[in-house]
VEXGUVEX-577264 format. One record per residue (C-alpha): residue in three letters; x, y, z. Coordinates in steps of 0.05 Angstrom, whole numbers, always signed. Layout:
<pts>
<resn: ala&east: X&north: Y&up: Z>
...
</pts>
This chain:
<pts>
<resn: met&east: -414&north: -118&up: -169>
<resn: his&east: -396&north: -148&up: -101>
<resn: thr&east: -369&north: -219&up: -103>
<resn: thr&east: -426&north: -249&up: -62>
<resn: arg&east: -480&north: -218&up: -107>
<resn: ala&east: -443&north: -239&up: -170>
<resn: leu&east: -437&north: -310&up: -144>
<resn: ser&east: -512&north: -311&up: -130>
<resn: ile&east: -529&north: -287&up: -200>
<resn: leu&east: -482&north: -337&up: -233>
<resn: lys&east: -512&north: -393&up: -192>
<resn: glu&east: -581&north: -376&up: -217>
<resn: met&east: -555&north: -374&up: -289>
<resn: arg&east: -516&north: -439&up: -279>
<resn: ile&east: -451&north: -407&up: -300>
<resn: pro&east: -389&north: -439&up: -267>
<resn: val&east: -363&north: -400&up: -207>
<resn: thr&east: -292&north: -408&up: -234>
<resn: tyr&east: -312&north: -362&up: -291>
<resn: leu&east: -332&north: -308&up: -241>
<resn: met&east: -264&north: -315&up: -208>
<resn: leu&east: -231&north: -305&up: -275>
<resn: ile&east: -271&north: -242&up: -286>
<resn: phe&east: -243&north: -212&up: -222>
<resn: gln&east: -173&north: -237&up: -238>
<resn: ile&east: -174&north: -203&up: -306>
<resn: met&east: -200&north: -138&up: -278>
<resn: ala&east: -150&north: -134&up: -221>
<resn: leu&east: -84&north: -99&up: -220>
<resn: asn&east: -36&north: -149&up: -189>
<resn: ile&east: +20&north: -120&up: -146>
<resn: ala&east: +73&north: -155&up: -104>
<resn: his&east: +95&north: -116&up: -42>
<resn: leu&east: +164&north: -137&up: -17>
<resn: ser&east: +209&north: -106&up: +35>
<resn: asp&east: +274&north: -115&up: +74>
<resn: ile&east: +308&north: -164&up: +26>
<resn: his&east: +377&north: -147&up: +56>
<resn: phe&east: +422&north: -170&up: -1>
<resn: ser&east: +492&north: -180&up: +25>
<resn: cys&east: +557&north: -210&up: +1>
<resn: asp&east: +580&north: -265&up: +49>
<resn: ser&east: +653&north: -253&up: +66>
<resn: asp&east: +669&north: -326&up: +83>
<resn: gln&east: +632&north: -358&up: +24>
<resn: ile&east: +623&north: -424&up: +62>
<resn: gly&east: +567&north: -471&up: +45>
<resn: his&east: +499&north: -451&up: +17>
<resn: asn&east: +468&north: -383&up: +31>
<resn: pro&east: +403&north: -392&up: +72>
<resn: asn&east: +379&north: -322&up: +51>
<resn: glu&east: +386&north: -342&up: -22>
<resn: tyr&east: +344&north: -404&up: -7>
<resn: met&east: +289&north: -360&up: +22>
<resn: arg&east: +290&north: -313&up: -37>
<resn: asn&east: +284&north: -373&up: -83>
<resn: glu&east: +224&north: -398&up: -44>
<resn: leu&east: +191&north: -329&up: -50>
<resn: val&east: +200&north: -329&up: -126>
<resn: arg&east: +170&north: -399&up: -129>
<resn: asp&east: +110&north: -376&up: -87>
<resn: leu&east: +99&north: -314&up: -129>
<resn: val&east: +99&north: -358&up: -192>
<resn: lys&east: +46&north: -400&up: -157>
<resn: gln&east: +4&north: -337&up: -143>
<resn: thr&east: +10&north: -312&up: -214>
<resn: asn&east: -11&north: -380&up: -241>
<resn: lys&east: -75&north: -372&up: -201>
<resn: tyr&east: -88&north: -297&up: -210>
<resn: gly&east: -50&north: -276&up: -272>
<resn: gly&east: +18&north: -241&up: -281>
<resn: leu&east: +43&north: -184&up: -240>
<resn: his&east: +30&north: -113&up: -264>
<resn: ala&east: +79&north: -82&up: -214>
<resn: ile&east: +129&north: -99&up: -159>
<resn: ile&east: +138&north: -50&up: -101>
<resn: ile&east: +199&north: -58&up: -55>
<resn: ser&east: +194&north: -14&up: +7>
<resn: gly&east: +268&north: -7&up: +24>
<resn: asp&east: +327&north: -44&up: +55>
<resn: ile&east: +343&north: -76&up: -12>
<resn: ala&east: +416&north: -81&up: +8>
<resn: tyr&east: +446&north: -94&up: +75>
<resn: gly&east: +504&north: -44&up: +75>
<resn: gly&east: +489&north: -1&up: +14>
<resn: lys&east: +547&north: -31&up: -26>
<resn: val&east: +554&north: -36&up: -101>
<resn: glu&east: +562&north: -112&up: -99>
<resn: glu&east: +497&north: -120&up: -60>
<resn: tyr&east: +458&north: -81&up: -112>
<resn: lys&east: +487&north: -125&up: -168>
<resn: leu&east: +457&north: -185&up: -133>
<resn: ala&east: +392&north: -148&up: -123>
<resn: asn&east: +388&north: -128&up: -196>
<resn: asp&east: +399&north: -199&up: -221>
<resn: trp&east: +346&north: -226&up: -173>
<resn: ile&east: +294&north: -173&up: -192>
<resn: gln&east: +305&north: -185&up: -266>
<resn: gln&east: +293&north: -260&up: -254>
<resn: leu&east: +231&north: -246&up: -213>
<resn: cys&east: +202&north: -201&up: -267>
<resn: ala&east: +215&north: -254&up: -321>
<resn: lys&east: +181&north: -309&up: -282>
<resn: thr&east: +120&north: -268&up: -261>
<resn: asp&east: +110&north: -229&up: -327>
<resn: cys&east: +121&north: -163&up: -292>
<resn: pro&east: +146&north: -106&up: -337>
<resn: ile&east: +215&north: -81&up: -313>
<resn: thr&east: +187&north: -11&up: -321>
<resn: asn&east: +137&north: -26&up: -266>
<resn: val&east: +186&north: -42&up: -211>
<resn: phe&east: +182&north: +14&up: -158>
<resn: ile&east: +232&north: +19&up: -101>
<resn: cys&east: +251&north: +65&up: -44>
<resn: pro&east: +311&north: +65&up: +3>
<resn: gly&east: +314&north: +42&up: +75>
<resn: asn&east: +366&north: +52&up: +130>
<resn: his&east: +406&north: -8&up: +104>
<resn: asp&east: +410&north: +25&up: +36>
<resn: ile&east: +453&north: +80&up: +68>
<resn: asp&east: +528&north: +69&up: +58>
<resn: his&east: +552&north: +80&up: +129>
<resn: asp&east: +624&north: +84&up: +107>
<resn: val&east: +606&north: +149&up: +71>
<resn: leu&east: +564&north: +172&up: +130>
<resn: lys&east: +620&north: +163&up: +180>
<resn: lys&east: +667&north: +207&up: +140>
<resn: ser&east: +621&north: +267&up: +143>
<resn: arg&east: +617&north: +303&up: +210>
<resn: met&east: +584&north: +361&up: +173>
<resn: leu&east: +525&north: +317&up: +152>
<resn: glu&east: +517&north: +288&up: +222>
<resn: asp&east: +514&north: +359&up: +250>
<resn: ala&east: +462&north: +379&up: +198>
<resn: his&east: +419&north: +319&up: +218>
<resn: lys&east: +423&north: +340&up: +292>
<resn: ile&east: +403&north: +412&up: +277>
<resn: ile&east: +342&north: +390&up: +237>
<resn: arg&east: +319&north: +340&up: +290>
<resn: ser&east: +329&north: +389&up: +348>
<resn: ala&east: +285&north: +444&up: +318>
<resn: ser&east: +225&north: +461&up: +362>
<resn: asn&east: +170&north: +439&up: +313>
<resn: asn&east: +159&north: +406&up: +246>
<resn: glu&east: +152&north: +472&up: +208>
<resn: gln&east: +221&north: +493&up: +232>
<resn: arg&east: +249&north: +424&up: +217>
<resn: asn&east: +220&north: +428&up: +147>
<resn: ala&east: +251&north: +496&up: +136>
<resn: glu&east: +319&north: +474&up: +162>
<resn: leu&east: +319&north: +414&up: +115>
<resn: ile&east: +294&north: +449&up: +52>
<resn: asn&east: +341&north: +509&up: +62>
<resn: arg&east: +401&north: +461&up: +64>
<resn: leu&east: +377&north: +421&up: +4>
<resn: gln&east: +373&north: +485&up: -37>
<resn: glu&east: +448&north: +498&up: -24>
<resn: pro&east: +490&north: +458&up: -75>
<resn: asn&east: +543&north: +433&up: -27>
<resn: tyr&east: +492&north: +410&up: +25>
<resn: lys&east: +449&north: +378&up: -29>
<resn: lys&east: +508&north: +335&up: -51>
<resn: leu&east: +525&north: +319&up: +21>
<resn: phe&east: +455&north: +294&up: +39>
<resn: tyr&east: +452&north: +246&up: -20>
<resn: glu&east: +523&north: +218&up: -19>
<resn: pro&east: +505&north: +161&up: +29>
<resn: leu&east: +451&north: +141&up: -21>
<resn: gly&east: +498&north: +143&up: -81>
<resn: asn&east: +502&north: +68&up: -92>
<resn: tyr&east: +427&north: +62&up: -82>
<resn: asn&east: +413&north: +116&up: -134>
<resn: asp&east: +460&north: +84&up: -184>
<resn: phe&east: +421&north: +20&up: -176>
<resn: ala&east: +353&north: +54&up: -175>
<resn: lys&east: +365&north: +85&up: -244>
<resn: asn&east: +348&north: +17&up: -272>
<resn: tyr&east: +278&north: +25&up: -244>
<resn: asn&east: +267&north: +100&up: -250>
<resn: ser&east: +264&north: +105&up: -174>
<resn: cys&east: +321&north: +153&up: -157>
<resn: phe&east: +314&north: +206&up: -103>
<resn: phe&east: +345&north: +275&up: -109>
<resn: ala&east: +331&north: +345&up: -84>
<resn: asn&east: +290&north: +370&up: -143>
<resn: arg&east: +217&north: +377&up: -161>
<resn: glu&east: +209&north: +310&up: -196>
<resn: asn&east: +250&north: +264&up: -152>
<resn: tyr&east: +246&north: +289&up: -80>
<resn: ala&east: +185&north: +244&up: -77>
<resn: trp&east: +166&north: +217&up: -145>
<resn: ser&east: +100&north: +193&up: -174>
<resn: arg&east: +87&north: +139&up: -226>
<resn: asp&east: +20&north: +120&up: -257>
<resn: leu&east: -13&north: +52&up: -268>
<resn: glu&east: -79&north: +45&up: -305>
<resn: leu&east: -137&north: +11&up: -269>
<resn: asn&east: -188&north: -32&up: -304>
<resn: asp&east: -238&north: +26&up: -314>
<resn: gly&east: -186&north: +72&up: -345>
<resn: ser&east: -175&north: +112&up: -281>
<resn: ile&east: -105&north: +119&up: -250>
<resn: leu&east: -71&north: +88&up: -190>
<resn: arg&east: -14&north: +137&up: -176>
<resn: ile&east: +46&north: +108&up: -140>
<resn: arg&east: +80&north: +158&up: -93>
<resn: gly&east: +150&north: +137&up: -72>
<resn: leu&east: +178&north: +168&up: -8>
<resn: asn&east: +249&north: +171&up: +18>
<resn: ser&east: +245&north: +162&up: +94>
<resn: ala&east: +320&north: +150&up: +97>
<resn: ile&east: +342&north: +221&up: +81>
<resn: leu&east: +359&north: +234&up: +154>
<resn: ser&east: +378&north: +162&up: +170>
<resn: gly&east: +442&north: +158&up: +211>
<resn: gln&east: +481&north: +108&up: +252>
<resn: lys&east: +431&north: +106&up: +309>
<resn: asp&east: +360&north: +112&up: +284>
<resn: asn&east: +304&north: +112&up: +335>
<resn: lys&east: +230&north: +121&up: +332>
<resn: glu&east: +215&north: +194&up: +318>
<resn: ser&east: +286&north: +208&up: +297>
<resn: leu&east: +273&north: +211&up: +221>
<resn: phe&east: +239&north: +264&up: +180>
<resn: leu&east: +205&north: +269&up: +112>
<resn: gly&east: +177&north: +339&up: +104>
<resn: arg&east: +112&north: +362&up: +73>
<resn: gln&east: +145&north: +369&up: +4>
<resn: ala&east: +147&north: +293&up: +3>
<resn: trp&east: +77&north: +273&up: +25>
<resn: ser&east: +33&north: +331&up: +0>
<resn: ile&east: -18&north: +304&up: -49>
<resn: asn&east: -63&north: +342&up: -98>
<resn: gln&east: -130&north: +308&up: -109>
<resn: glu&east: -151&north: +296&up: -181>
<resn: asp&east: -214&north: +265&up: -212>
<resn: gly&east: -201&north: +193&up: -233>
<resn: val&east: -136&north: +188&up: -194>
<resn: glu&east: -125&north: +146&up: -131>
<resn: tyr&east: -60&north: +142&up: -93>
<resn: leu&east: -16&north: +87&up: -66>
<resn: ala&east: +40&north: +115&up: -22>
<resn: phe&east: +99&north: +75&up: +3>
<resn: ser&east: +161&north: +86&up: +45>
<resn: his&east: +209&north: +43&up: +84>
<resn: his&east: +196&north: +70&up: +154>
<resn: pro&east: +125&north: +70&up: +183>
<resn: pro&east: +100&north: +138&up: +208>
<resn: ile&east: +117&north: +122&up: +281>
<resn: trp&east: +191&north: +128&up: +262>
<resn: leu&east: +182&north: +199&up: +234>
<resn: leu&east: +182&north: +264&up: +273>
<resn: asp&east: +129&north: +288&up: +224>
<resn: gly&east: +93&north: +220&up: +222>
<resn: asn&east: +27&north: +246&up: +250>
<resn: asp&east: +27&north: +304&up: +201>
<resn: met&east: +40&north: +256&up: +144>
<resn: leu&east: -15&north: +210&up: +167>
<resn: asn&east: -66&north: +267&up: +169>
<resn: glu&east: -52&north: +277&up: +95>
<resn: leu&east: -44&north: +205&up: +72>
<resn: asn&east: -103&north: +176&up: +111>
<resn: asp&east: -148&north: +225&up: +74>
<resn: arg&east: -116&north: +220&up: +5>
<resn: ala&east: -79&north: +155&up: -5>
<resn: arg&east: -124&north: +94&up: -8>
<resn: ile&east: -66&north: +47&up: +1>
<resn: gln&east: -3&north: +55&up: +44>
<resn: leu&east: +55&north: +6&up: +44>
<resn: tyr&east: +111&north: +3&up: +96>
<resn: gly&east: +170&north: -41&up: +116>
<resn: his&east: +227&north: -37&up: +167>
<resn: glu&east: +193&north: -69&up: +227>
<resn: his&east: +194&north: -141&up: +199>
<resn: ser&east: +124&north: -150&up: +227>
<resn: ala&east: +69&north: -164&up: +178>
<resn: arg&east: +1&north: -134&up: +194>
<resn: ile&east: -58&north: -99&up: +162>
<resn: glu&east: -93&north: -37&up: +188>
<resn: arg&east: -160&north: -17&up: +157>
<resn: leu&east: -188&north: +52&up: +166>
<resn: gln&east: -249&north: +85&up: +135>
<resn: glu&east: -211&north: +115&up: +76>
<resn: thr&east: -146&north: +76&up: +72>
<resn: ile&east: -113&north: +9&up: +83>
<resn: lys&east: -42&north: +4&up: +111>
<resn: leu&east: +1&north: -57&up: +98>
<resn: tyr&east: +64&north: -71&up: +138>
<resn: ala&east: +106&north: -122&up: +101>
<resn: gly&east: +142&north: -179&up: +134>
<resn: ala&east: +216&north: -179&up: +114>
<resn: val&east: +237&north: -224&up: +57>
<resn: asn&east: +301&north: -237&up: +96>
<resn: pro&east: +292&north: -217&up: +169>
<resn: his&east: +349&north: -225&up: +219>
<resn: arg&east: +348&north: -298&up: +241>
<resn: asp&east: +361&north: -281&up: +313>
<resn: gln&east: +299&north: -237&up: +320>
<resn: ser&east: +239&north: -264&up: +358>
<resn: asn&east: +182&north: -293&up: +316>
<resn: trp&east: +227&north: -299&up: +254>
<resn: ser&east: +179&north: -303&up: +196>
<resn: pro&east: +195&north: -280&up: +125>
<resn: gly&east: +136&north: -253&up: +87>
<resn: tyr&east: +107&north: -210&up: +31>
<resn: asn&east: +40&north: -183&up: +6>
<resn: phe&east: +4&north: -198&up: -59>
<resn: leu&east: -49&north: -145&up: -76>
<resn: gln&east: -106&north: -146&up: -126>
<resn: ile&east: -137&north: -78&up: -140>
<resn: ser&east: -196&north: -64&up: -185>
<resn: val&east: -253&north: -14&up: -194>
<resn: his&east: -325&north: -37&up: -201>
<resn: asn&east: -384&north: +5&up: -224>
<resn: asp&east: -454&north: -22&up: -210>
<resn: gly&east: -487&north: +37&up: -245>
<resn: his&east: -495&north: +76&up: -180>
<resn: asn&east: -428&north: +74&up: -145>
<resn: arg&east: -354&north: +66&up: -163>
<resn: ile&east: -321&north: +18&up: -115>
<resn: met&east: -247&north: +4&up: -109>
<resn: lys&east: -235&north: -67&up: -85>
<resn: val&east: -168&north: -81&up: -52>
<resn: lys&east: -155&north: -154&up: -39>
<resn: val&east: -93&north: -172&up: +0>
<resn: his&east: -60&north: -241&up: +5>
<resn: ala&east: -13&north: -231&up: +64>
<resn: leu&east: +36&north: -288&up: +63>
<resn: glu&east: +85&north: -312&up: +116>
<resn: trp&east: +136&north: -368&up: +116>
<resn: gln&east: +117&north: -428&up: +158>
<resn: asp&east: +171&north: -480&up: +176>
<resn: lys&east: +121&north: -534&up: +193>
<resn: ser&east: +121&north: -590&up: +142>
<resn: pro&east: +110&north: -576&up: +86>
<resn: ala&east: +151&north: -512&up: +94>
<resn: gln&east: +118&north: -459&up: +51>
<resn: phe&east: +89&north: -389&up: +47>
<resn: lys&east: +18&north: -388&up: +74>
<resn: val&east: -33&north: -334&up: +87>
<resn: tyr&east: -34&north: -314&up: +160>
<resn: ala&east: -95&north: -315&up: +204>
<resn: gly&east: -142&north: -256&up: +214>
<resn: asn&east: -208&north: -230&up: +188>
<resn: ser&east: -207&north: -260&up: +118>
<resn: asn&east: -244&north: -291&up: +60>
<resn: asp&east: -249&north: -365&up: +47>
<resn: asp&east: -184&north: -364&up: +7>
<resn: gly&east: -148&north: -330&up: +66>
<resn: ser&east: -145&north: -262&up: +33>
<resn: his&east: -165&north: -196&up: +66>
<resn: glu&east: -212&north: -151&up: +27>
<resn: val&east: -234&north: -79&up: +34>
<resn: asp&east: -279&north: -35&up: -9>
<resn: phe&east: -272&north: +40&up: -18>
<resn: lys&east: -328&north: +83&up: -47>
<resn: leu&east: -298&north: +129&up: -99>
<resn: ser&east: -322&north: +195&up: -129>
<resn: pro&east: -361&north: +192&up: -194>
<resn: trp&east: -316&north: +192&up: -255>
<resn: thr&east: -325&north: +177&up: -329>
<resn: ala&east: -268&north: +158&up: -375>
<resn: lys&east: -256&north: +209&up: -430>
<resn: ser&east: -240&north: +182&up: -499>
<resn: ser&east: -176&north: +207&up: -530>
<resn: ile&east: -216&north: +213&up: -596>
<resn: pro&east: -274&north: +263&up: -597>
<resn: glu&east: -341&north: +229&up: -600>
<resn: glu&east: -365&north: +276&up: -655>
<resn: ser&east: -324&north: +319&up: -702>
<resn: thr&east: -349&north: +366&up: -756>
<resn: pro&east: -298&north: +393&up: -806>
<resn: thr&east: -288&north: +468&up: -803>
<resn: his&east: -277&north: +514&up: -864>
<resn: ser&east: -262&north: +587&up: -879>
<resn: pro&east: -318&north: +632&up: -905>
<resn: ile&east: -317&north: +632&up: -982>
<resn: ser&east: -366&north: +651&up: -1036>
<resn: pro&east: -427&north: +605&up: -1047>
<resn: asn&east: -404&north: +586&up: -1117>
<resn: asp&east: -338&north: +561&up: -1090>
<resn: gln&east: -369&north: +527&up: -1030>
<resn: pro&east: -346&north: +453&up: -1028>
<resn: arg&east: -392&north: +398&up: -1005>
<resn: val&east: -387&north: +393&up: -930>
<resn: ala&east: -379&north: +322&up: -908>
<resn: asp&east: -428&north: +291&up: -859>
<resn: pro&east: -404&north: +294&up: -787>
<resn: ile&east: -356&north: +237&up: -771>
<resn: ile&east: -378&north: +196&up: -712>
<resn: phe&east: -321&north: +163&up: -674>
<resn: ala&east: -343&north: +101&up: -636>
<resn: lys&east: -314&north: +97&up: -566>
<resn: glu&east: -279&north: +31&up: -553>
<resn: pro&east: -315&north: -9&up: -499>
<resn: ser&east: -279&north: -24&up: -434>
<resn: leu&east: -256&north: -94&up: -419>
<resn: asp&east: -294&north: -100&up: -354>
<resn: lys&east: -360&north: -89&up: -391>
<resn: leu&east: -344&north: -146&up: -440>
<resn: leu&east: -321&north: -196&up: -388>
<resn: phe&east: -390&north: -221&up: -366>
<resn: pro&east: -420&north: -230&up: -436>
<resn: phe&east: -357&north: -264&up: -459>
<resn: met&east: -359&north: -312&up: -401>
<resn: tyr&east: -432&north: -326&up: -415>
<resn: leu&east: -412&north: -356&up: -482>
<resn: asp&east: -397&north: -430&up: -485>
<resn: arg&east: -326&north: -456&up: -492>
<resn: gln&east: -331&north: -467&up: -567>
<resn: gln&east: -356&north: -396&up: -579>
<resn: gln&east: -299&north: -368&up: -538>
<resn: lys&east: -250&north: -409&up: -578>
<resn: glu&east: -278&north: -384&up: -644>
<resn: ile&east: -272&north: -311&up: -622>
<resn: ile&east: -200&north: -321&up: -598>
<resn: glu&east: -182&north: -353&up: -665>
<resn: gln&east: -217&north: -300&up: -707>
<resn: leu&east: -180&north: -244&up: -670>
<resn: asn&east: -115&north: -283&up: -671>
<resn: leu&east: -108&north: -276&up: -596>
<resn: lys&east: -74&north: -343&up: -585>
<resn: asp&east: +1&north: -351&up: -576>
<resn: asp&east: +43&north: -415&up: -571>
<resn: met&east: +69&north: -391&up: -504>
<resn: asp&east: -2&north: -399&up: -476>
<resn: asn&east: +1&north: -475&up: -482>
<resn: glu&east: +30&north: -483&up: -413>
<resn: leu&east: -26&north: -443&up: -380>
<resn: thr&east: -89&north: -468&up: -348>
<resn: glu&east: -154&north: -458&up: -388>
<resn: leu&east: -175&north: -400&up: -345>
<resn: leu&east: -108&north: -365&up: -353>
<resn: lys&east: -110&north: -377&up: -428>
<resn: leu&east: -175&north: -337&up: -431>
<resn: asn&east: -146&north: -284&up: -384>
<resn: thr&east: -85&north: -275&up: -428>
<resn: ala&east: -126&north: -273&up: -493>
<resn: leu&east: -172&north: -219&up: -467>
<resn: gln&east: -114&north: -177&up: -441>
<resn: arg&east: -82&north: -185&up: -510>
<resn: ala&east: -145&north: -158&up: -543>
<resn: lys&east: -143&north: -97&up: -498>
<resn: glu&east: -69&north: -84&up: -511>
<resn: arg&east: -80&north: -90&up: -587>
<resn: gly&east: -141&north: -45&up: -588>
<resn: gln&east: -188&north: -101&up: -609>
<resn: leu&east: -243&north: -91&up: -557>
<resn: thr&east: -292&north: -63&up: -608>
<resn: gln&east: -282&north: -125&up: -652>
<resn: leu&east: -289&north: -168&up: -591>
<resn: glu&east: -355&north: -134&up: -574>
<resn: glu&east: -382&north: -144&up: -645>
<resn: leu&east: -364&north: -218&up: -645>
<resn: ile&east: -398&north: -229&up: -578>
<resn: lys&east: -461&north: -195&up: -604>
<resn: arg&east: -459&north: -236&up: -667>
<resn: met&east: -454&north: -301&up: -628>
<resn: asn&east: -515&north: -282&up: -587>
<resn: val&east: -556&north: -258&up: -647>
<resn: asn&east: -542&north: -322&up: -686>
<resn: gly&east: -563&north: -363&up: -627>
<resn: his&east: -496&north: -398&up: -618>
</pts>
């Protein structure tokens, strides 16, 4: 149901609009998109680190967002985590990410990262003339098919494989914490991770390593990914979010990649350029993140990040993926704070796009009907065959949201108490977030069938 139509219906039914907003908050997958954090160890150690100040402000703002919209389900960092690809920088990064997850309720397992050019250890790169020569040979090939062949042939040779990934050694050691390493094998050349959407379908995260050919002097159209990274197989009930550090314009095969991703990845996330913007096409939305810590001498210095809310709605005729983007930039004007930047937006400053999806129905992991089988035996020995067992399919949370919100506050409280969905940690939350957390807890505990029965009972008894 579209927001405007839902608001109209609720107005007629005299249900508070804030309840509708909670419905969309509960259904949405909340993702923070960060880029270009540039962790570095100051050599002089004088005074207070202004970059640390900015990172602290970003954490504070993300906490503010999660207080309004619910905790984060994932954090995606599109490269340049470090400044020089050094071990000490990744130690700082790891501590900060752990803190960010704790304060925004994001599972550590749902932090997804990819490397950028600053995640390359240039001290390693400078020592390898052989690697530099290999980069030149690949770039100078006459077309992308030849470039792809030159790259893959080298990665299949053990010595070259080691050589290509040595500059990313410190990054990969750090990325093990987040299952986001890149290697020349089937699983990790470009990896995929799955997140569940509210209707049970999958948002598949595709991580890309655009820094594999990164050198000391990167230019637009000097890098290369290869079709083994961005090829995507379409599947029913699976939508893709692809992310890399460098936007396609920096890649020799950028146009080829876009032909694939624009058709098959609903959401694309990029970093590197330190310029926040949103591009909306018919089948995809591209988000270019502002840097968390951009270089202070660059023009239009403005740290930023993106907060995404993704959900699937089914009105009985169409499945619609709603992608809502809160694109935030730092503003120095008093009060200094992160604010949504101008553009075509909703009343709350967010940008929203709808994608019509293919029909898909969730399949229960338990068969809906099961009849015991038996071996042929004589009639006298034939045991009584039990009646077929009917397995009830657990309802989805999005179908229970509206009837739950239609109940009055006392009815909601009774249901939460009967299902033991309350926790002392919820006391600090707003009333809306208490309901949000309770319903998510019911889903995680497999209590949606009980929740449905209690809602029906409340309505039948005239409560």
